[in-house]
C-alpha positions as CSV (number, residue, x, y, z in Angstrom):
1,X,-87.6,38.5,-91.8
2,X,-89.9,38.4,-94.8
3,X,-89.9,35.2,-96.9
4,X,-92.1,33.5,-99.3
5,X,-92.2,29.5,-99.4
6,X,-94.0,27.9,-102.5
7,X,-96.4,25.1,-101.3
8,X,-98.0,24.7,-104.8
9,X,-97.1,26.1,-108.4
10,X,-99.5,24.2,-110.7
11,X,-102.8,25.2,-112.3
12,X,-106.0,23.1,-112.3
13,X,-105.0,19.8,-111.0
14,X,-102.1,18.2,-109.4
15,X,-99.6,16.8,-112.2
16,X,-96.1,15.8,-112.5
17,X,-95.4,16.2,-108.6
18,X,-96.6,19.6,-108.9
19,X,-99.6,20.7,-106.6
20,X,-102.2,23.5,-107.1
21,X,-101.6,27.1,-105.9
22,X,-100.6,27.7,-102.1
23,X,-98.0,30.1,-100.7
24,X,-96.8,31.0,-97.2
25,X,-95.6,34.6,-96.7
26,X,-93.5,34.6,-93.4
27,X,-92.6,37.3,-91.0
28,X,-90.9,36.8,-87.7
29,X,-94.0,37.1,-85.8
30,X,-96.8,35.4,-88.0
31,X,-97.5,33.8,-91.3
32,X,-100.0,34.4,-94.0
33,X,-101.4,31.6,-96.3
34,X,-102.2,32.8,-99.8
35,X,-104.5,30.6,-101.7
36,X,-105.1,27.0,-100.4
37,X,-105.2,24.3,-103.3
38,X,-105.7,20.9,-102.8
39,X,-103.3,19.2,-100.7
40,X,-102.0,22.3,-99.1
41,X,-101.7,21.0,-95.6
42,X,-99.8,17.9,-96.7
43,X,-97.3,20.4,-98.3
44,X,-97.1,22.3,-95.1
45,X,-96.2,19.2,-93.3
46,X,-93.6,18.2,-95.8
47,X,-91.8,21.7,-95.6
48,X,-92.3,22.1,-92.0
49,X,-94.6,25.1,-92.1
50,X,-96.3,25.6,-88.6
51,X,-100.1,25.8,-88.7
52,X,-100.0,27.6,-85.3
53,X,-98.3,30.7,-86.9
54,X,-100.8,31.4,-89.6
55,X,-102.7,34.2,-88.4
56,X,-104.4,35.3,-92.0
57,X,-105.5,33.3,-94.9
58,X,-106.0,35.2,-98.4
59,X,-108.0,33.5,-101.1
60,X,-107.9,35.1,-104.6
61,X,-110.8,33.5,-106.3
62,X,-113.1,30.4,-106.1
63,X,-111.8,28.1,-108.8
64,X,-111.1,24.9,-107.0
65,X,-107.4,24.8,-107.3
66,X,-107.2,27.7,-105.3
67,X,-109.2,26.8,-102.3
68,X,-110.2,23.2,-102.3
69,X,-107.6,22.5,-99.5
70,X,-109.2,25.1,-97.2
71,X,-111.8,23.3,-95.3
72,X,-109.6,20.4,-94.7
73,X,-106.7,22.8,-93.2
74,X,-109.3,24.6,-91.0
75,X,-110.7,21.4,-89.4
76,X,-107.3,20.1,-88.9
77,X,-106.3,23.1,-87.0
78,X,-109.4,22.7,-84.8
79,X,-108.6,18.9,-84.2
80,X,-105.0,20.0,-83.2
81,X,-106.6,22.3,-80.6
82,X,-106.1,25.7,-82.0
83,X,-107.4,28.4,-79.8
84,X,-106.0,31.8,-81.3
85,X,-108.3,33.6,-83.8
86,X,-107.9,33.1,-87.5
87,X,-108.8,35.7,-90.1
88,X,-110.0,34.7,-93.7
89,X,-110.0,37.3,-96.3
90,X,-111.8,36.0,-99.6
91,X,-114.8,36.5,-101.9
92,X,-117.9,36.8,-100.2
93,X,-119.5,33.4,-101.6
94,X,-116.9,31.5,-99.8
95,X,-118.4,32.2,-96.4
96,X,-121.6,30.2,-97.2
97,X,-119.4,27.3,-98.7
98,X,-117.5,26.8,-95.4
99,X,-120.7,27.1,-93.3
100,X,-122.3,24.3,-95.3
101,X,-119.3,22.2,-95.0
102,X,-119.0,22.7,-91.3
103,X,-122.8,22.4,-90.6
104,X,-123.3,19.0,-92.6
105,X,-120.4,17.6,-90.7
106,X,-121.8,18.9,-87.3
107,X,-118.2,20.5,-86.9
108,X,-117.7,23.2,-84.3
109,X,-114.4,24.8,-84.5
110,X,-112.0,25.2,-81.5
111,X,-111.3,28.7,-82.5
112,X,-113.1,31.7,-83.8
113,X,-112.9,32.1,-87.5
114,X,-113.3,35.9,-88.9
115,X,-114.6,36.0,-92.3
116,X,-113.7,39.3,-94.2
117,X,-115.4,39.5,-97.6
118,X,-113.4,41.2,-100.4
119,X,-115.7,43.7,-101.9
120,X,-113.7,46.6,-103.1
121,X,-110.0,47.5,-103.7
122,X,-107.9,49.0,-101.1
123,X,-106.8,48.3,-97.6
124,X,-107.9,45.1,-96.0
125,X,-105.4,44.7,-93.1
126,X,-103.6,47.4,-91.3
127,X,-101.8,46.1,-88.3
128,X,-98.7,46.8,-86.2
129,X,-96.1,45.7,-88.9
130,X,-98.0,45.1,-92.1
131,X,-100.4,46.6,-94.5
132,X,-102.2,44.4,-96.9
133,X,-104.2,45.7,-99.8
134,X,-106.4,43.9,-102.3
135,X,-106.8,44.7,-106.1
136,X,-108.9,43.3,-108.8
137,X,-107.4,41.3,-111.5
138,X,-109.0,40.1,-114.7
139,X,-110.0,36.5,-114.9
140,X,-113.3,34.4,-115.9
141,X,-114.7,35.0,-112.4
142,X,-114.2,37.6,-109.6
143,X,-110.5,37.5,-108.7
144,X,-108.2,39.4,-106.5
145,X,-104.5,40.1,-106.1
146,X,-102.8,41.0,-103.0
147,X,-100.2,43.7,-101.8
148,X,-98.2,43.2,-98.8
149,X,-96.2,46.1,-97.4
150,X,-94.1,46.1,-94.2
151,X,-94.6,49.4,-92.3
152,X,-91.6,51.6,-92.2
153,X,-89.5,50.8,-89.2
154,X,-88.3,53.3,-86.7
155,X,-84.9,54.6,-86.6
156,X,-82.5,52.9,-84.1
157,X,-81.1,55.0,-81.4
158,X,-77.4,54.9,-80.9
159,X,-77.3,55.3,-77.2
160,X,-73.5,56.0,-76.9
161,X,-73.9,58.9,-79.2
162,X,-77.1,60.1,-77.6
163,X,-75.1,59.9,-74.3
164,X,-72.4,62.3,-75.6
165,X,-75.1,64.9,-76.4
166,X,-76.8,64.4,-73.1
167,X,-80.0,63.4,-74.7
168,X,-82.5,62.0,-72.1
169,X,-84.0,58.5,-72.5
170,X,-87.4,60.1,-72.4
171,X,-86.8,61.7,-75.9
172,X,-85.7,58.5,-77.7
173,X,-89.1,57.7,-79.0
174,X,-88.9,61.0,-80.8
175,X,-85.5,60.3,-82.1
176,X,-86.9,57.0,-83.5
177,X,-89.5,59.0,-85.3
178,X,-87.0,61.1,-86.9
179,X,-87.0,64.3,-84.9
180,X,-84.0,66.4,-84.1
181,X,-83.0,67.2,-80.5
182,X,-82.7,70.6,-79.2
183,X,-80.6,71.2,-76.0
184,X,-81.2,73.6,-73.3
185,X,-78.8,75.9,-75.0
186,X,-80.8,75.8,-78.1
187,X,-78.3,73.8,-80.3
188,X,-79.8,71.5,-82.5
189,X,-78.6,67.9,-82.6
190,X,-79.3,66.4,-86.1
191,X,-81.2,63.1,-86.0
192,X,-78.8,61.3,-88.0
193,X,-76.0,62.2,-85.5
194,X,-77.5,60.0,-83.0
195,X,-79.6,57.3,-84.8
196,X,-79.1,54.7,-87.6
197,X,-81.6,54.3,-90.3
198,X,-83.8,51.1,-90.2
199,X,-83.8,48.6,-93.0
200,X,-85.8,49.6,-96.0
201,X,-89.5,48.1,-95.6
202,X,-90.2,45.5,-98.1
203,X,-93.1,44.6,-100.2
204,X,-94.6,41.5,-102.1
205,X,-97.4,41.5,-104.7
206,X,-99.4,38.4,-105.6
207,X,-101.0,38.5,-109.0
208,X,-103.5,35.7,-109.1
209,X,-105.1,34.1,-112.1
210,X,-105.2,36.9,-114.7
211,X,-105.1,37.9,-118.4
212,X,-102.6,40.1,-119.5
213,X,-103.5,43.5,-118.1
214,X,-101.2,46.5,-118.0
215,X,-103.5,48.3,-115.3
216,X,-101.9,46.0,-112.9
217,X,-98.7,48.0,-113.3
218,X,-99.6,50.8,-111.0
219,X,-100.8,48.3,-108.4
220,X,-97.5,46.4,-108.1
221,X,-95.0,49.3,-109.0
222,X,-91.5,48.9,-107.7
223,X,-92.3,46.0,-105.4
224,X,-89.3,43.9,-104.1
225,X,-91.0,40.7,-105.2
226,X,-93.9,40.0,-107.7
227,X,-95.5,36.9,-108.2
228,X,-97.4,36.7,-111.4
229,X,-99.2,33.8,-113.0
230,X,-97.6,32.3,-116.1
231,X,-99.8,29.3,-117.2
232,X,-98.6,29.1,-120.8
233,X,-95.4,29.6,-122.9
234,X,-95.2,32.6,-125.2
235,X,-96.6,30.6,-128.4
236,X,-99.9,30.0,-126.6
237,X,-100.7,33.5,-126.1
238,X,-104.2,33.0,-127.9
239,X,-105.0,30.3,-125.7
240,X,-103.8,32.3,-122.7
241,X,-106.2,35.1,-123.7
242,X,-109.2,32.7,-124.3
243,X,-108.8,31.3,-120.8
244,X,-107.8,34.6,-119.0
245,X,-104.4,33.6,-118.2
246,X,-101.1,34.8,-119.0
247,X,-97.5,33.6,-120.7
248,X,-94.3,33.7,-119.5
249,X,-93.4,37.0,-121.6
250,X,-96.6,38.6,-120.6
251,X,-95.8,38.2,-116.9
252,X,-92.4,39.3,-117.5
253,X,-93.7,42.5,-119.3
254,X,-95.7,43.4,-116.4
255,X,-92.5,43.1,-114.1
256,X,-90.6,45.3,-116.5
257,X,-93.3,47.9,-116.8
258,X,-93.9,48.0,-113.0
259,X,-89.9,48.2,-112.3
260,X,-90.0,45.5,-109.8
261,X,-87.0,44.0,-108.2
262,X,-87.7,40.3,-108.9
263,X,-90.3,38.3,-110.5
264,X,-91.6,35.0,-109.7
265,X,-93.6,33.0,-112.2
266,X,-95.9,30.1,-111.5
267,X,-99.4,28.6,-111.9
268,X,-98.0,26.2,-114.6
269,X,-100.3,24.5,-116.9
270,X,-100.6,20.7,-116.4
271,X,-99.9,20.2,-120.0
272,X,-96.3,20.8,-119.4
273,X,-94.3,17.9,-117.9
274,X,-91.2,19.9,-117.5
275,X,-90.7,23.7,-116.9
276,X,-87.4,24.2,-118.7
277,X,-88.7,26.5,-121.2
278,X,-90.3,28.9,-118.8
279,X,-87.5,30.7,-117.4
280,X,-85.5,31.3,-120.4
281,X,-88.5,32.8,-122.2
282,X,-89.4,35.0,-119.1
283,X,-85.8,36.3,-118.8
284,X,-85.7,37.5,-122.5
285,X,-88.2,40.3,-121.3
286,X,-87.1,40.6,-117.6
287,X,-83.9,39.1,-116.5
288,X,-84.2,38.9,-112.8
289,X,-86.9,36.3,-112.9
290,X,-87.1,32.8,-111.1
291,X,-89.6,29.9,-111.3
292,X,-91.9,29.5,-108.2
293,X,-90.5,26.2,-107.2
294,X,-92.3,23.9,-104.6
295,X,-90.5,23.8,-101.3
296,X,-88.2,26.7,-102.1
297,X,-88.1,29.6,-99.8
298,X,-87.5,33.1,-101.2
299,X,-86.2,35.8,-99.0
300,X,-87.5,39.2,-99.6
C-alpha cells in the first residue's frame, strides 16, 4: 500500500473549515508526515491517523503554516508514552526552535528525536523499502520539495513451476533477483518461466510553496502522483509571482511537462471561500487533476 491522506490544504491561516498544510503518506509498515501546520494533531484524530506509525516527519520550510503544529504533536507523542525513535528532516534552524520550546517548558521526551538538517539536494532516506530525496523549490525563504520512491520489489517465485524444473529452494533468492537457472545438464531455465513480476514501484513528489519553476520538471518527471501548490486562480498570476506562489494552470503545466500520472493541487489562498473554480482551470491544462481535499485518501 502507498496512499496519501490530506490533513490540511489551506495556505497561511485556517479558513472556511480548511486547515494549514499537512499530509500523511502511508505504507503498510509506517507513515510519513509531510509538513505540520497548526491543528495537525486534531486532524489526525479526526481522520484516525495513528501517531505511533509515524516514523519520519518532513518539513518543507519555516513559514508557520507548515510547522506550527509540530511542537504540539511531538509533545503529545511523548505524553502518550511513545518509545520508538522519531526522525525529523527539516531546515537547519528548526532544531534550535524546538530545543528552545522544549527547554523553556522543561520537557523531556520519552523517545529519541533524531534531527536531520536539509542542506543539499539528494537522497536523505534510504531504507529497506523507500528512498526519499529532497530538492530545492523557489520560495521567499529556503524551501524544499520531497520525492518518495518505493524500491523495486523482488520477483515472486512460482513454487509449482520451480518444482517442475527441479530448482532447489536455495536458488530462490537469485530467482527473485531476476537470474536464470542453469541445471546440471547445462540447460537454461529462463527466469520468467518460474517467477512472476512484482508490482511496479510507485512514486510521489511533493512540491511545497514555490513560484512557477520549470526546473522542477526534471525532479518530478513521470511520478505516479504529484502534489503542487496552487495558491491562486490563473488571473492572479502576477500576485502569485510577487508572493512566490503558483496558480492552478502553472501547477498543471509542471505536471504536463513532467508527464506525471496524476496531479493534486492544494495550498489554497484564504481569500477563496469555495474551491469550485480551481479544478476546471487546472484541467484545461492537465486533465488528470484532483483537488487535495481534507480527509480524502488518495491511493498511489
